N, C-alpha and C positions, 0 to 999 in steps of 0.2 A: 497666311491661311492656306491650308491644303485644299485640294479639289473637292474632297468629300464634304468638307465644312461649307464650302461655297454652294455646292449642290443642295445640301440640306437647307441652307438659308434661302435659296431660290425657291425650293419647294414650299417652305413655310410662308414666304411672301405670297406665292401663288394661291395657297390655301386661304390666307387672310383676305386677299382681294376677292376671291370667289365667294367666301362667306359674306364679306361686306356687300357685294352686289346682290347676293341672294336676300340678305336682310333688307336692303334698300327696296328691292322689288316687292318683297313680301309686305313690308311696311306700307309701301305706296298703294298696294291693292287690297290689303287685308286689315290694316290698322290705321285708317284715316282719322280716327278719333284721338289718337295719341299725338303729342307734339311732333312736328316734322324732324327728320334727322338733320344734322348740322350741314 
């Protein structure tokens, strides 16, 4: 793997983690009626 591919992968992982945390917080405070996240 070259460096550009690694950098792209790291960016995608960071975005995925950020979205996951945002959804979890949003779910926790705004969607308490839905089943809890895993």
